[in-house]
Biopython code that builds the backbone (N, CA, C, O; Angstrom):
import numpy as np
from Bio.PDB.StructureBuilder import StructureBuilder

atoms = [
    (1, "MET", "N", (0.820, -1.196, 0.000)),
    (1, "MET", "CA", (0.000, 0.000, 0.000)),
    (1, "MET", "C", (0.866, 1.263, 0.000)),
    (1, "MET", "O", (0.610, 2.208, -0.746)),
    (2, "LEU", "N", (1.886, 1.260, 0.843)),
    (2, "LEU", "CA", (2.785, 2.412, 0.918)),
    (2, "LEU", "C", (3.502, 2.616, -0.418)),
    (2, "LEU", "O", (3.682, 3.747, -0.870)),
    (3, "TYR", "N", (3.906, 1.510, -1.040)),
    (3, "TYR", "CA", (4.584, 1.587, -2.335)),
    (3, "TYR", "C", (3.658, 2.221, -3.383)),
    (3, "TYR", "O", (4.100, 3.032, -4.197)),
    (4, "THR", "N", (2.387, 1.849, -3.356)),
    (4, "THR", "CA", (1.425, 2.392, -4.318)),
    (4, "THR", "C", (1.248, 3.896, -4.129)),
    (4, "THR", "O", (1.220, 4.649, -5.103)),
    (5, "VAL", "N", (1.129, 4.327, -2.888)),
    (5, "VAL", "CA", (0.960, 5.756, -2.603)),
    (5, "VAL", "C", (2.207, 6.532, -3.008)),
    (5, "VAL", "O", (2.107, 7.603, -3.607)),
    (6, "LEU", "N", (3.383, 5.995, -2.685)),
    (6, "LEU", "CA", (4.634, 6.664, -3.064)),
    (6, "LEU", "C", (4.799, 6.705, -4.582)),
    (6, "LEU", "O", (5.275, 7.698, -5.133)),
    (7, "SER", "N", (4.407, 5.627, -5.250)),
    (7, "SER", "CA", (4.470, 5.608, -6.716)),
    (7, "SER", "C", (3.550, 6.665, -7.310)),
    (7, "SER", "O", (3.925, 7.372, -8.246)),
    (8, "LEU", "N", (2.345, 6.766, -6.762)),
    (8, "LEU", "CA", (1.398, 7.771, -7.240)),
    (8, "LEU", "C", (1.946, 9.176, -7.046)),
    (8, "LEU", "O", (1.863, 10.005, -7.952)),
    (9, "LEU", "N", (2.501, 9.446, -5.881)),
    (9, "LEU", "CA", (3.082, 10.767, -5.622)),
    (9, "LEU", "C", (4.263, 11.049, -6.549)),
    (9, "LEU", "O", (4.425, 12.175, -7.020)),
    (10, "GLY", "N", (5.084, 10.036, -6.813)),
    (10, "GLY", "CA", (6.212, 10.202, -7.728)),
    (10, "GLY", "C", (5.757, 10.514, -9.142)),
    (10, "GLY", "O", (6.309, 11.394, -9.802)),
    (11, "VAL", "N", (4.744, 9.788, -9.605)),
    (11, "VAL", "CA", (4.223, 10.022, -10.953)),
    (11, "VAL", "C", (3.577, 11.403, -11.048)),
    (11, "VAL", "O", (3.757, 12.102, -12.046)),
    (12, "LEU", "N", (2.829, 11.801, -10.023)),
    (12, "LEU", "CA", (2.221, 13.135, -10.030)),
    (12, "LEU", "C", (3.284, 14.233, -10.029)),
    (12, "LEU", "O", (3.124, 15.255, -10.695)),
    (13, "GLY", "N", (4.360, 14.021, -9.287)),
    (13, "GLY", "CA", (5.463, 14.986, -9.287)),
    (13, "GLY", "C", (6.122, 15.081, -10.653)),
    (13, "GLY", "O", (6.389, 16.178, -11.144)),
    (14, "ALA", "N", (6.385, 13.925, -11.270)),
    (14, "ALA", "CA", (6.997, 13.912, -12.601)),
    (14, "ALA", "C", (6.077, 14.564, -13.628)),
    (14, "ALA", "O", (6.538, 15.286, -14.511)),
    (15, "LEU", "N", (4.786, 14.309, -13.510)),
    (15, "LEU", "CA", (3.819, 14.909, -14.424)),
    (15, "LEU", "C", (3.778, 16.424, -14.270)),
    (15, "LEU", "O", (3.669, 17.149, -15.259)),
    (16, "THR", "N", (3.864, 16.895, -13.047)),
    (16, "THR", "CA", (3.877, 18.338, -12.790)),
    (16, "THR", "C", (5.111, 18.992, -13.396)),
    (16, "THR", "O", (5.016, 20.048, -14.021)),
    (17, "VAL", "N", (6.263, 18.367, -13.211)),
    (17, "VAL", "CA", (7.509, 18.899, -13.781)),
    (17, "VAL", "C", (7.434, 18.893, -15.306)),
    (17, "VAL", "O", (7.821, 19.870, -15.948)),
    (18, "ALA", "N", (6.938, 17.801, -15.889)),
    (18, "ALA", "CA", (6.832, 17.712, -17.345)),
    (18, "ALA", "C", (5.884, 18.778, -17.895)),
    (18, "ALA", "O", (6.172, 19.391, -18.923)),
    (19, "ALA", "N", (4.760, 19.000, -17.219)),
    (19, "ALA", "CA", (3.810, 20.021, -17.671)),
    (19, "ALA", "C", (4.440, 21.406, -17.633)),
    (19, "ALA", "O", (4.237, 22.214, -18.540)),
    (20, "GLU", "N", (5.200, 21.674, -16.591)),
    (20, "GLU", "CA", (5.873, 22.973, -16.480)),
    (20, "GLU", "C", (6.903, 23.149, -17.599)),
    (20, "GLU", "O", (7.001, 24.224, -18.190)),
    (21, "LEU", "N", (7.665, 22.100, -17.886)),
    (21, "LEU", "CA", (8.659, 22.171, -18.962)),
    (21, "LEU", "C", (7.997, 22.370, -20.321)),
    (21, "LEU", "O", (8.492, 23.136, -21.148)),
    (22, "ILE", "N", (6.888, 21.690, -20.550)),
    (22, "ILE", "CA", (6.175, 21.848, -21.815)),
    (22, "ILE", "C", (5.629, 23.267, -21.943)),
    (22, "ILE", "O", (5.712, 23.866, -23.015)),
    (23, "ALA", "N", (5.074, 23.808, -20.866)),
    (23, "ALA", "CA", (4.534, 25.171, -20.904)),
    (23, "ALA", "C", (5.633, 26.190, -21.182)),
    (23, "ALA", "O", (5.453, 27.086, -22.007)),
    (24, "LYS", "N", (6.763, 26.061, -20.503)),
    (24, "LYS", "CA", (7.866, 27.009, -20.722)),
    (24, "LYS", "C", (8.461, 26.855, -22.117)),
    (24, "LYS", "O", (8.797, 27.847, -22.764)),
    (25, "GLY", "N", (8.590, 25.625, -22.577)),
    (25, "GLY", "CA", (9.109, 25.391, -23.920)),
    (25, "GLY", "C", (8.210, 25.968, -24.993)),
    (25, "GLY", "O", (8.687, 26.525, -25.981)),
    (26, "THR", "N", (6.912, 25.835, -24.798)),
    (26, "THR", "CA", (5.959, 26.388, -25.760)),
    (26, "THR", "C", (6.002, 27.909, -25.767)),
    (26, "THR", "O", (5.897, 28.528, -26.826)),
    (27, "GLU", "N", (6.154, 28.508, -24.601)),
    (27, "GLU", "CA", (6.276, 29.970, -24.535)),
    (27, "GLU", "C", (7.502, 30.450, -25.298)),
    (27, "GLU", "O", (7.445, 31.477, -25.975)),
    (28, "GLU", "N", (8.600, 29.726, -25.200)),
    (28, "GLU", "CA", (9.807, 30.113, -25.940)),
    (28, "GLU", "C", (9.622, 29.917, -27.437)),
    (28, "GLU", "O", (10.147, 30.695, -28.234)),
    (29, "LEU", "N", (8.881, 28.883, -27.825)),
    (29, "LEU", "CA", (8.632, 28.638, -29.245)),
    (29, "LEU", "C", (7.743, 29.704, -29.868)),
    (29, "LEU", "O", (7.843, 29.970, -31.066)),
    (30, "GLU", "N", (6.879, 30.314, -29.074)),
    (30, "GLU", "CA", (5.957, 31.320, -29.603)),
    (30, "GLU", "C", (6.680, 32.446, -30.315)),
    (30, "GLU", "O", (6.201, 32.942, -31.334)),
    (31, "GLY", "N", (7.824, 32.854, -29.794)),
    (31, "GLY", "CA", (8.578, 33.932, -30.431)),
    (31, "GLY", "C", (9.119, 33.535, -31.789)),
    (31, "GLY", "O", (9.211, 34.364, -32.693)),
    (32, "ALA", "N", (9.479, 32.265, -31.935)),
    (32, "ALA", "CA", (10.088, 31.809, -33.184)),
    (32, "ALA", "C", (9.062, 31.418, -34.242)),
    (32, "ALA", "O", (9.224, 31.760, -35.413)),
    (33, "ILE", "N", (8.018, 30.713, -33.850)),
    (33, "ILE", "CA", (7.076, 30.194, -34.851)),
    (33, "ILE", "C", (5.676, 30.776, -34.741)),
    (33, "ILE", "O", (4.811, 30.442, -35.551)),
    (34, "GLY", "N", (5.433, 31.628, -33.770)),
    (34, "GLY", "CA", (4.127, 32.259, -33.618)),
    (34, "GLY", "C", (3.253, 31.528, -32.612)),
    (34, "GLY", "O", (3.402, 30.329, -32.376)),
    (35, "GLN", "N", (2.340, 32.287, -32.032)),
    (35, "GLN", "CA", (1.489, 31.746, -30.981)),
    (35, "GLN", "C", (0.541, 30.668, -31.504)),
    (35, "GLN", "O", (0.350, 29.639, -30.856)),
    (36, "GLY", "N", (-0.046, 30.900, -32.659)),
    (36, "GLY", "CA", (-0.986, 29.926, -33.221)),
    (36, "GLY", "C", (-0.324, 28.609, -33.540)),
    (36, "GLY", "O", (-0.882, 27.545, -33.272)),
    (37, "MET", "N", (0.866, 28.676, -34.113)),
    (37, "MET", "CA", (1.580, 27.456, -34.469)),
    (37, "MET", "C", (2.036, 26.712, -33.219)),
    (37, "MET", "O", (1.904, 25.491, -33.137)),
    (38, "ALA", "N", (2.564, 27.433, -32.263)),
    (38, "ALA", "CA", (3.053, 26.790, -31.034)),
    (38, "ALA", "C", (1.900, 26.195, -30.241)),
    (38, "ALA", "O", (1.973, 25.049, -29.797)),
    (39, "GLY", "N", (0.846, 26.963, -30.063)),
    (39, "GLY", "CA", (-0.277, 26.473, -29.276)),
    (39, "GLY", "C", (-1.123, 25.459, -30.011)),
    (39, "GLY", "O", (-1.534, 24.451, -29.437)),
    (40, "GLY", "N", (-1.380, 25.720, -31.267)),
    (40, "GLY", "CA", (-2.264, 24.842, -32.026)),
    (40, "GLY", "C", (-1.624, 23.558, -32.490)),
    (40, "GLY", "O", (-2.210, 22.485, -32.352)),
    (41, "VAL", "N", (-0.433, 23.651, -33.035)),
    (41, "VAL", "CA", (0.194, 22.474, -33.620)),
    (41, "VAL", "C", (1.035, 21.717, -32.597)),
    (41, "VAL", "O", (0.835, 20.520, -32.394)),
    (42, "VAL", "N", (1.965, 22.402, -31.957)),
    (42, "VAL", "CA", (2.876, 21.718, -31.034)),
    (42, "VAL", "C", (2.119, 21.158, -29.836)),
    (42, "VAL", "O", (2.252, 19.975, -29.520)),
    (43, "LEU", "N", (1.326, 21.992, -29.166)),
    (43, "LEU", "CA", (0.576, 21.497, -28.012)),
    (43, "LEU", "C", (-0.502, 20.504, -28.425)),
    (43, "LEU", "O", (-0.791, 19.559, -27.691)),
    (44, "GLY", "N", (-1.092, 20.711, -29.583)),
    (44, "GLY", "CA", (-2.064, 19.738, -30.084)),
    (44, "GLY", "C", (-1.432, 18.378, -30.309)),
    (44, "GLY", "O", (-2.016, 17.352, -29.962)),
    (45, "PHE", "N", (-0.240, 18.368, -30.890)),
    (45, "PHE", "CA", (0.482, 17.116, -31.106)),
    (45, "PHE", "C", (0.831, 16.449, -29.783)),
    (45, "PHE", "O", (0.627, 15.246, -29.616)),
    (46, "LEU", "N", (1.356, 17.227, -28.845)),
    (46, "LEU", "CA", (1.741, 16.662, -27.551)),
    (46, "LEU", "C", (0.534, 16.157, -26.768)),
    (46, "LEU", "O", (0.638, 15.176, -26.032)),
    (47, "THR", "N", (-0.595, 16.813, -26.919)),
    (47, "THR", "CA", (-1.807, 16.377, -26.236)),
    (47, "THR", "C", (-2.331, 15.070, -26.824)),
    (47, "THR", "O", (-2.797, 14.201, -26.086)),
    (48, "ALA", "N", (-2.258, 14.927, -28.133)),
    (48, "ALA", "CA", (-2.790, 13.735, -28.794)),
    (48, "ALA", "C", (-1.834, 12.549, -28.757)),
    (48, "ALA", "O", (-2.253, 11.419, -29.008)),
    (49, "LEU", "N", (-0.573, 12.779, -28.452)),
    (49, "LEU", "CA", (0.433, 11.718, -28.513)),
    (49, "LEU", "C", (0.130, 10.513, -27.622)),
    (49, "LEU", "O", (0.210, 9.388, -28.116)),
    (50, "PRO", "N", (-0.213, 10.672, -26.346)),
    (50, "PRO", "CA", (-0.485, 9.484, -25.523)),
    (50, "PRO", "C", (-1.657, 8.655, -26.042)),
    (50, "PRO", "O", (-1.602, 7.425, -26.045)),
    (51, "GLU", "N", (-2.702, 9.325, -26.473)),
    (51, "GLU", "CA", (-3.864, 8.614, -27.006)),
    (51, "GLU", "C", (-3.504, 7.878, -28.297)),
    (51, "GLU", "O", (-3.970, 6.763, -28.531)),
    (52, "THR", "N", (-2.681, 8.501, -29.125)),
    (52, "THR", "CA", (-2.246, 7.872, -30.361)),
    (52, "THR", "C", (-1.396, 6.643, -30.076)),
    (52, "THR", "O", (-1.517, 5.631, -30.766)),
    (53, "ILE", "N", (-0.544, 6.723, -29.075)),
    (53, "ILE", "CA", (0.290, 5.579, -28.705)),
    (53, "ILE", "C", (-0.574, 4.414, -28.243)),
    (53, "ILE", "O", (-0.284, 3.265, -28.575)),
    (54, "VAL", "N", (-1.630, 4.690, -27.485)),
    (54, "VAL", "CA", (-2.542, 3.626, -27.050)),
    (54, "VAL", "C", (-3.171, 2.940, -28.257)),
    (54, "VAL", "O", (-3.265, 1.713, -28.291)),
    (55, "VAL", "N", (-3.599, 3.716, -29.244)),
    (55, "VAL", "CA", (-4.209, 3.147, -30.445)),
    (55, "VAL", "C", (-3.200, 2.298, -31.212)),
    (55, "VAL", "O", (-3.526, 1.191, -31.640)),
    (56, "VAL", "N", (-1.982, 2.800, -31.390)),
    (56, "VAL", "CA", (-0.956, 2.058, -32.131)),
    (56, "VAL", "C", (-0.614, 0.753, -31.422)),
    (56, "VAL", "O", (-0.531, -0.293, -32.067)),
    (57, "VAL", "N", (-0.415, 0.795, -30.118)),
    (57, "VAL", "CA", (-0.087, -0.420, -29.361)),
    (57, "VAL", "C", (-1.242, -1.415, -29.426)),
    (57, "VAL", "O", (-1.016, -2.618, -29.554)),
    (58, "ALA", "N", (-2.473, -0.925, -29.340)),
    (58, "ALA", "CA", (-3.631, -1.816, -29.429)),
    (58, "ALA", "C", (-3.701, -2.488, -30.793)),
    (58, "ALA", "O", (-3.993, -3.681, -30.878)),
    (59, "VAL", "N", (-3.438, -1.745, -31.855)),
    (59, "VAL", "CA", (-3.445, -2.325, -33.201)),
    (59, "VAL", "C", (-2.336, -3.359, -33.342)),
    (59, "VAL", "O", (-2.559, -4.431, -33.905)),
    (60, "LEU", "N", (-1.149, -3.052, -32.840)),
    (60, "LEU", "CA", (-0.033, -4.002, -32.921)),
    (60, "LEU", "C", (-0.302, -5.277, -32.129)),
    (60, "LEU", "O", (0.241, -6.333, -32.455)),
    (61, "ASN", "N", (-1.134, -5.190, -31.096)),
    (61, "ASN", "CA", (-1.490, -6.360, -30.293)),
    (61, "ASN", "C", (-2.807, -6.987, -30.744)),
    (61, "ASN", "O", (-3.397, -7.783, -30.014)),
    (62, "SER", "N", (-3.263, -6.635, -31.929)),
    (62, "SER", "CA", (-4.497, -7.164, -32.519)),
    (62, "SER", "C", (-5.717, -6.933, -31.638)),
    (62, "SER", "O", (-6.613, -7.775, -31.582)),
    (63, "ALA", "N", (-5.754, -5.813, -30.960)),
    (63, "ALA", "CA", (-6.901, -5.447, -30.133)),
    (63, "ALA", "C", (-7.632, -4.293, -30.806)),
    (63, "ALA", "O", (-7.616, -3.160, -30.326)),
    (64, "GLY", "N", (-8.271, -4.606, -31.926)),
    (64, "GLY", "CA", (-8.958, -3.584, -32.704)),
    (64, "GLY", "C", (-10.059, -2.883, -31.942)),
    (64, "GLY", "O", (-10.298, -1.692, -32.144)),
    (65, "ASP", "N", (-10.742, -3.621, -31.055)),
    (65, "ASP", "CA", (-11.819, -3.002, -30.284)),
    (65, "ASP", "C", (-11.286, -1.936, -29.335)),
    (65, "ASP", "O", (-11.918, -0.896, -29.146)),
    (66, "VAL", "N", (-10.130, -2.192, -28.740)),
    (66, "VAL", "CA", (-9.512, -1.205, -27.853)),
    (66, "VAL", "C", (-9.061, 0.012, -28.661)),
    (66, "VAL", "O", (-9.248, 1.151, -28.233)),
    (67, "ALA", "N", (-8.467, -0.232, -29.829)),
    (67, "ALA", "CA", (-8.000, 0.867, -30.683)),
    (67, "ALA", "C", (-9.165, 1.747, -31.122)),
    (67, "ALA", "O", (-9.082, 2.974, -31.052)),
    (68, "LEU", "N", (-10.240, 1.126, -31.571)),
    (68, "LEU", "CA", (-11.404, 1.886, -32.024)),
    (68, "LEU", "C", (-12.050, 2.646, -30.869)),
    (68, "LEU", "O", (-12.416, 3.813, -31.012)),
    (69, "GLY", "N", (-12.187, 1.984, -29.734)),
    (69, "GLY", "CA", (-12.774, 2.640, -28.565)),
    (69, "GLY", "C", (-11.956, 3.818, -28.097)),
    (69, "GLY", "O", (-12.509, 4.851, -27.719)),
    (70, "SER", "N", (-10.645, 3.677, -28.118)),
    (70, "SER", "CA", (-9.774, 4.767, -27.693)),
    (70, "SER", "C", (-9.818, 5.923, -28.688)),
    (70, "SER", "O", (-9.883, 7.086, -28.292)),
    (71, "ALA", "N", (-9.785, 5.603, -29.966)),
    (71, "ALA", "CA", (-9.782, 6.648, -30.993)),
    (71, "ALA", "C", (-11.081, 7.442, -30.991)),
    (71, "ALA", "O", (-11.055, 8.670, -31.069)),
    (72, "ILE", "N", (-12.201, 6.766, -30.902)),
    (72, "ILE", "CA", (-13.485, 7.460, -30.938)),
    (72, "ILE", "C", (-13.837, 8.037, -29.571)),
    (72, "ILE", "O", (-14.315, 9.167, -29.473)),
    (73, "GLY", "N", (-13.602, 7.264, -28.524)),
    (73, "GLY", "CA", (-13.968, 7.696, -27.177)),
    (73, "GLY", "C", (-13.257, 8.954, -26.741)),
    (73, "GLY", "O", (-13.851, 9.808, -26.082)),
    (74, "GLY", "N", (-11.998, 9.079, -27.098)),
    (74, "GLY", "CA", (-11.248, 10.277, -26.725)),
    (74, "GLY", "C", (-11.847, 11.536, -27.319)),
    (74, "GLY", "O", (-11.966, 12.553, -26.636)),
    (75, "ASN", "N", (-12.224, 11.474, -28.586)),
    (75, "ASN", "CA", (-12.847, 12.636, -29.235)),
    (75, "ASN", "C", (-14.202, 12.959, -28.630)),
    (75, "ASN", "O", (-14.527, 14.125, -28.401)),
    (76, "VAL", "N", (-14.986, 11.929, -28.373)),
    (76, "VAL", "CA", (-16.319, 12.163, -27.812)),
    (76, "VAL", "C", (-16.208, 12.824, -26.441)),
    (76, "VAL", "O", (-16.908, 13.798, -26.162)),
    (77, "ILE", "N", (-15.339, 12.304, -25.594)),
    (77, "ILE", "CA", (-15.161, 12.879, -24.260)),
    (77, "ILE", "C", (-14.625, 14.305, -24.359)),
    (77, "ILE", "O", (-15.113, 15.204, -23.673)),
    (78, "LEU", "N", (-13.625, 14.512, -25.207)),
    (78, "LEU", "CA", (-13.036, 15.841, -25.343)),
    (78, "LEU", "C", (-14.056, 16.866, -25.818)),
    (78, "LEU", "O", (-14.139, 17.966, -25.271)),
    (79, "PHE", "N", (-14.826, 16.510, -26.828)),
    (79, "PHE", "CA", (-15.747, 17.476, -27.412)),
    (79, "PHE", "C", (-17.003, 17.679, -26.580)),
    (79, "PHE", "O", (-17.606, 18.750, -26.647)),
    (80, "THR", "N", (-17.414, 16.697, -25.807)),
    (80, "THR", "CA", (-18.609, 16.892, -24.983)),
    (80, "THR", "C", (-18.240, 17.473, -23.626)),
    (80, "THR", "O", (-18.691, 18.563, -23.273)),
    (81, "LEU", "N", (-17.436, 16.764, -22.877)),
    (81, "LEU", "CA", (-17.070, 17.251, -21.550)),
    (81, "LEU", "C", (-16.163, 18.473, -21.625)),
    (81, "LEU", "O", (-16.327, 19.418, -20.854)),
    (82, "GLY", "N", (-15.209, 18.457, -22.549)),
    (82, "GLY", "CA", (-14.267, 19.568, -22.658)),
    (82, "GLY", "C", (-14.942, 20.876, -23.001)),
    (82, "GLY", "O", (-14.738, 21.879, -22.317)),
    (83, "ILE", "N", (-15.736, 20.880, -24.046)),
    (83, "ILE", "CA", (-16.410, 22.107, -24.465)),
    (83, "ILE", "C", (-17.459, 22.517, -23.432)),
    (83, "ILE", "O", (-17.606, 23.701, -23.131)),
    (84, "GLY", "N", (-18.181, 21.549, -22.894)),
    (84, "GLY", "CA", (-19.175, 21.855, -21.863)),
    (84, "GLY", "C", (-18.547, 22.441, -20.615)),
    (84, "GLY", "O", (-19.082, 23.379, -20.024)),
    (85, "LEU", "N", (-17.407, 21.888, -20.211)),
    (85, "LEU", "CA", (-16.721, 22.381, -19.017)),
    (85, "LEU", "C", (-16.201, 23.803, -19.224)),
    (85, "LEU", "O", (-16.277, 24.632, -18.318)),
    (86, "VAL", "N", (-15.677, 24.081, -20.404)),
    (86, "VAL", "CA", (-15.217, 25.440, -20.708)),
    (86, "VAL", "C", (-16.383, 26.418, -20.614)),
    (86, "VAL", "O", (-16.240, 27.503, -20.050)),
    (87, "GLY", "N", (-17.533, 26.041, -21.163)),
    (87, "GLY", "CA", (-18.709, 26.904, -21.087)),
    (87, "GLY", "C", (-19.171, 27.139, -19.657)),
    (87, "GLY", "O", (-19.509, 28.263, -19.287)),
    (88, "LEU", "N", (-19.187, 26.082, -18.854)),
    (88, "LEU", "CA", (-19.605, 26.224, -17.454)),
    (88, "LEU", "C", (-18.654, 27.110, -16.660)),
    (88, "LEU", "O", (-19.091, 27.952, -15.876)),
    (89, "VAL", "N", (-17.363, 26.921, -16.862)),
    (89, "VAL", "CA", (-16.380, 27.742, -16.147)),
    (89, "VAL", "C", (-16.515, 29.202, -16.557)),
    (89, "VAL", "O", (-16.443, 30.095, -15.713)),
    (90, "TYR", "N", (-16.709, 29.448, -17.853)),
    (90, "TYR", "CA", (-16.870, 30.824, -18.330)),
    (90, "TYR", "C", (-18.073, 31.489, -17.670)),
    (90, "TYR", "O", (-17.967, 32.601, -17.151)),
    (91, "VAL", "N", (-19.212, 30.809, -17.692)),
    (91, "VAL", "CA", (-20.438, 31.378, -17.117)),
    (91, "VAL", "C", (-20.268, 31.601, -15.622)),
    (91, "VAL", "O", (-20.711, 32.621, -15.094)),
    (92, "LYS", "N", (-19.635, 30.665, -14.941)),
    (92, "LYS", "CA", (-19.446, 30.787, -13.489)),
    (92, "LYS", "C", (-18.493, 31.933, -13.150)),
    (92, "LYS", "O", (-18.738, 32.691, -12.212)),
    (93, "LYS", "N", (-17.404, 32.058, -13.917)),
    (93, "LYS", "CA", (-16.392, 33.069, -13.602)),
    (93, "LYS", "C", (-16.846, 34.481, -13.970)),
    (93, "LYS", "O", (-16.716, 35.400, -13.162)),
    (94, "TRP", "N", (-17.376, 34.662, -15.178)),
    (94, "TRP", "CA", (-17.726, 36.004, -15.640)),
    (94, "TRP", "C", (-19.208, 36.329, -15.462)),
    (94, "TRP", "O", (-19.631, 37.449, -15.750)),
    (95, "LYS", "N", (-19.986, 35.384, -15.002)),
    (95, "LYS", "CA", (-21.410, 35.579, -14.701)),
    (95, "LYS", "C", (-22.181, 36.199, -15.869)),
    (95, "LYS", "O", (-23.047, 37.053, -15.680)),
    (96, "SER", "N", (-21.851, 35.755, -17.058)),
    (96, "SER", "CA", (-22.586, 36.179, -18.246)),
    (96, "SER", "C", (-22.588, 35.018, -19.231)),
    (96, "SER", "O", (-21.698, 34.168, -19.189)),
    (97, "PRO", "N", (-23.577, 34.975, -20.115)),
    (97, "PRO", "CA", (-23.616, 33.883, -21.086)),
    (97, "PRO", "C", (-22.428, 33.947, -22.047)),
    (97, "PRO", "O", (-21.917, 35.023, -22.356)),
    (98, "LEU", "N", (-22.014, 32.804, -22.497)),
    (98, "LEU", "CA", (-20.910, 32.706, -23.443)),
    (98, "LEU", "C", (-21.413, 33.122, -24.818)),
    (98, "LEU", "O", (-22.352, 32.522, -25.341)),
    (99, "LYS", "N", (-20.799, 34.141, -25.407)),
    (99, "LYS", "CA", (-21.203, 34.641, -26.717)),
    (99, "LYS", "C", (-20.088, 34.361, -27.710)),
    (99, "LYS", "O", (-18.924, 34.678, -27.463)),
    (100, "MET", "N", (-20.455, 33.767, -28.828)),
    (100, "MET", "CA", (-19.484, 33.513, -29.886)),
    (100, "MET", "C", (-19.644, 34.597, -30.937)),
    (100, "MET", "O", (-20.723, 34.771, -31.504)),
    (101, "VAL", "N", (-18.576, 35.315, -31.189)),
    (101, "VAL", "CA", (-18.605, 36.397, -32.157)),
    (101, "VAL", "C", (-17.929, 35.900, -33.428)),
    (101, "VAL", "O", (-16.802, 35.406, -33.388)),
    (102, "GLY", "N", (-18.608, 36.031, -34.532)),
    (102, "GLY", "CA", (-18.029, 35.612, -35.793)),
    (102, "GLY", "C", (-18.692, 34.346, -36.315)),
    (102, "GLY", "O", (-19.534, 33.742, -35.650)),
    (103, "ASP", "N", (-18.294, 33.964, -37.513)),
    (103, "ASP", "CA", (-18.843, 32.782, -38.163)),
    (103, "ASP", "C", (-17.918, 31.597, -37.908)),
    (103, "ASP", "O", (-16.764, 31.598, -38.336)),
    (104, "TYR", "N", (-18.423, 30.607, -37.222)),
    (104, "TYR", "CA", (-17.630, 29.423, -36.903)),
    (104, "TYR", "C", (-18.124, 28.193, -37.653)),
    (104, "TYR", "O", (-17.916, 27.071, -37.192)),
    (105, "SER", "N", (-18.771, 28.379, -38.794)),
    (105, "SER", "CA", (-19.332, 27.242, -39.514)),
    (105, "SER", "C", (-18.247, 26.306, -40.032)),
    (105, "SER", "O", (-18.436, 25.089, -40.025)),
    (106, "VAL", "N", (-17.125, 26.838, -40.479)),
    (106, "VAL", "CA", (-16.036, 25.985, -40.968)),
    (106, "VAL", "C", (-15.475, 25.153, -39.825)),
    (106, "VAL", "O", (-15.272, 23.948, -39.973)),
    (107, "GLU", "N", (-15.224, 25.790, -38.687)),
    (107, "GLU", "CA", (-14.695, 25.069, -37.536)),
    (107, "GLU", "C", (-15.687, 24.027, -37.037)),
    (107, "GLU", "O", (-15.301, 22.916, -36.673)),
    (108, "TYR", "N", (-16.961, 24.387, -37.023)),
    (108, "TYR", "CA", (-17.991, 23.462, -36.565)),
    (108, "TYR", "C", (-18.049, 22.235, -37.471)),
    (108, "TYR", "O", (-18.100, 21.105, -36.983)),
    (109, "ASN", "N", (-18.042, 22.450, -38.786)),
    (109, "ASN", "CA", (-18.077, 21.322, -39.724)),
    (109, "ASN", "C", (-16.842, 20.444, -39.575)),
    (109, "ASN", "O", (-16.947, 19.218, -39.609)),
    (110, "PHE", "N", (-15.680, 21.053, -39.411)),
    (110, "PHE", "CA", (-14.459, 20.274, -39.226)),
    (110, "PHE", "C", (-14.519, 19.473, -37.932)),
    (110, "PHE", "O", (-14.077, 18.325, -37.888)),
    (111, "LEU", "N", (-15.061, 20.069, -36.888)),
    (111, "LEU", "CA", (-15.201, 19.392, -35.602)),
    (111, "LEU", "C", (-16.084, 18.157, -35.739)),
    (111, "LEU", "O", (-15.747, 17.091, -35.224)),
    (112, "VAL", "N", (-17.207, 18.297, -36.426)),
    (112, "VAL", "CA", (-18.115, 17.169, -36.611)),
    (112, "VAL", "C", (-17.461, 16.092, -37.468)),
    (112, "VAL", "O", (-17.532, 14.911, -37.130)),
    (113, "LEU", "N", (-16.828, 16.478, -38.569)),
    (113, "LEU", "CA", (-16.196, 15.496, -39.455)),
    (113, "LEU", "C", (-15.021, 14.784, -38.791)),
    (113, "LEU", "O", (-14.833, 13.584, -38.994)),
    (114, "SER", "N", (-14.237, 15.500, -38.008)),
    (114, "SER", "CA", (-13.087, 14.861, -37.364)),
    (114, "SER", "C", (-13.518, 13.897, -36.272)),
    (114, "SER", "O", (-12.782, 12.966, -35.945)),
    (115, "THR", "N", (-14.693, 14.104, -35.705)),
    (115, "THR", "CA", (-15.200, 13.187, -34.689)),
    (115, "THR", "C", (-15.682, 11.891, -35.323)),
    (115, "THR", "O", (-15.580, 10.822, -34.720)),
    (116, "LEU", "N", (-16.210, 11.988, -36.544)),
    (116, "LEU", "CA", (-16.697, 10.784, -37.220)),
    (116, "LEU", "C", (-15.531, 9.952, -37.659)),
    (116, "LEU", "O", (-15.719, 8.889, -38.250)),
]
sb = StructureBuilder()
sb.init_structure("model")
sb.init_model(0)
sb.init_chain("A")
sb.init_seg("    ")
for serial, (resi, resn, name, xyz) in enumerate(atoms, 1):
    if name == "N":
        sb.init_residue(resn, " ", resi, " ")
    sb.init_atom(name, np.array(xyz, "f"), 0.0, 1.0, " ", f" {name:<3s}", serial, name[0])
structure = sb.get_structure()
C-alpha cells in the first residue's frame, strides 16, 4: 500500500515537472514560430500523442476493439465534456452567457467530421 501511494506521488510529481517544462518550452517557441503554431500544432500534437500511442499499441497487439474505442472515445469525451466544461467555467467566472462572435461554420463542420 505504501509503495502504491509513493508511486502515485512520484508520478504526479513527474507529471507536474513535465507540464511545467512543456509550458515554458511552448512559450519560448511562440517567439520563433508564432502563438498559433506553437499552441495549435505543437501542443495539439503533444496532447494527442499518448492517445495515439494507445491506439498504435492496441493495433499491434491485434486489439482492434480497444483501438477503435480509444480513438473514438477520446474525441467524444473531449468534445462533450471539454467544451461543456469550458462553457460552465466561463459562465461561473464572468457571470454572463458565453457569446461567440463571428462565423464558426467551418470550424464546426471540421469538428463534426473529425469526430466521425
